[in-house]
N, C-alpha and C positions, 0 to 999 in steps of 0.2 A: 504493498499500500504506501503511490506515493502521492506528498504533492506540493501545489502552488496556489498564488492567489488569479483571483480574476479580478487580469486587470488592474482599476486603479484601488481596489478594493482588496486588501491587507489583508482582511478581517471575511474575506467570502475562500472558499476555501474548497478549489477545484481538487477530487479525488481518485486515483487511476487508483482502481483494484486489478487484483492479479486475476487472468482471465485462463484458464484451463479447457481448450477444447481436443478434441482429437475425433476419431470415426463416431462415437459412441455417442456424441453431444458435448457439453462443458459444464465445469464447474467454475461453483463467483461466490468466493467467499464477498456479503455484501455487507456485515458492521461487523467487526470486532470491536470491542473497547479498548480494550488496550491501545490497539492502533491506533483508532481516533482519538484517544484523549490522547496519546504525543504528538498530531497533528493540531487537536485543538486543544488548547490547556487547562480548561478551566472544564471541571466536568459539569457535565447537562444528563439528566436524566430524561431520558424518553419517558414520553407518557402515553402516547395516543403514536396509533401507524393509521395511516390512511391512503388508499389506492382510486386512482380514477382512470377512466377510460376515455377516448376520446377520436373522432376521425376526424382526420384531415379537415381544418382550417379553423378548430376550433380554439380559441382564444380563452385564457380560464388568466383572471387576475386583472389589475396587480392587485394585491393581496394583502393583508398583514393584520397583525392584533396588538391595541397599544396596550401600557402599562396597566395593569397592575400582571394583564395576562397576555406578557408579550409570547411571541413567539418564536425560537430559532428552530430552522429543520433543514433534516438531510436528505438528499431525493436522488431517487435514478430513476432511468428509463428503466420498464421488465423486459419490452416489446415495445416498434416503433420508433418515434423521433420526434423529438419537440426543439422549436430554440426555445431558449431560458433567458431570464432578463430577468435583471434585479436592478433597485432603485433605492438613492440611500435617502432615507427620511428625516435624520435624523437633522434637526434644523442647527443646532452648534460644529455641526460635522466639516471638515472641508469642503470634504466631494457631497455635498448636499446637493439634491436634486438631478447628478448624476444616472449615468446608467451603463451597466455594462448586459451583456451575452455569449450566449455561450451555447452551441450543439450538442443535448448529450442523445444517446442514439442504445440500443443493445448489442451493438457490435462496439462503442469508442469503453464497453460500460464504466463513460466516467459517473462520480457521484460528485453533488453540489453539497458545498452547508452554506447556512444561509444565517447570519446570525440574527440574533433583536435586532430594531430599527431600519429594517431596510424591507422594502415592499418587495413582493416577490407576486412574479406570472410568466408561463409559457404559452406558447405558441406547436400546438400540434401538425405536423407535417408530415406526416405519412398517418394512412386507418391504422384504428384499433392500435391507439398507442398507448401506453401502457404507464402511468408514474405514477410508480413508489412514494410515501417519503414520510418520517417521524417527525413532532415536534416533541418541543420540553415542555408543553402546558396545552392544559383540555382547551377545547374550542367553548370560546366564551361569544356570545352574542354580542353583551354588551360591550364586550372591545373590540368587536371587529371593525376593521376597517380598510376600503378597498378606494387604489388613485385609479386617477384615468387614464386608460391604459393609452390614448393617443394624445392625451395632454402634449396641447402646440410648446406649455417652456418644457417641458424634458426634450421632445421628439426625437422618441426613440424610431430606430429602424425595425422595422419588425420584416425583413425581406420578403415582404408578400410576392414584389414578381419573382424575387428567388429561385420561389415552392409554389407557384401557381398558384397566389387565391389570391381571388380579385375581390370578397366581399367575408372577410372573420365570421366566425359566429359566434359569435359575443351574447351573452347574459344576461336575463335584462337590468339584475342589481349590478352588473359590470357596466351597460351601458350607460347604466345615470350616475356613474362614482362621480365622488369631486376630483378639484383637478388639486393642487398641488398647493397652490394658493387659494383657495378654497380651502382646503383643509390645513394651512397654518395659520388663517384669519380665524377660525373656529378652533385653534387652539387643539389639533386632533395630531398630532404631531408626535415625533420622539424629542426632547428637548435633550 
């Protein structure tokens, strides 16, 4: 298990797993607590596992939970492929409002660690894409937050043309999300 940082975010970790394959199939150790804590030195207690399936063109996010129920996530793609996006929503961060993205798929077997203080979302770029992720806090509706996926201030490049997606499929909740400035004015971000 090796790791690197995602672009300008040293806190967001790309984790490379050892992938063993042969004529029978493959083996992948998807989580090892000791190895994980060598990469992310703070001890996290993962309490919930989530699994979503999406068809090509589904865009989920950008989601986060506010304090006191903020969530860190450890994500991987079991089947298919995504363009994963994180946005720094920590008001006092030098990278506030900046974003990074990475393609994660079942072949590269990457995992992404997204700490508290980041909004997270992804675009499914293949049909029947299964995304699995652990969280260190339970889902709490009162702390739920959503950042508008196409906020012009942030200007995320979702690479829709690259993936031949003309109209992403977005939930009503995600379509009606607030912009970064609206969330900031309502004091709904991380300080």
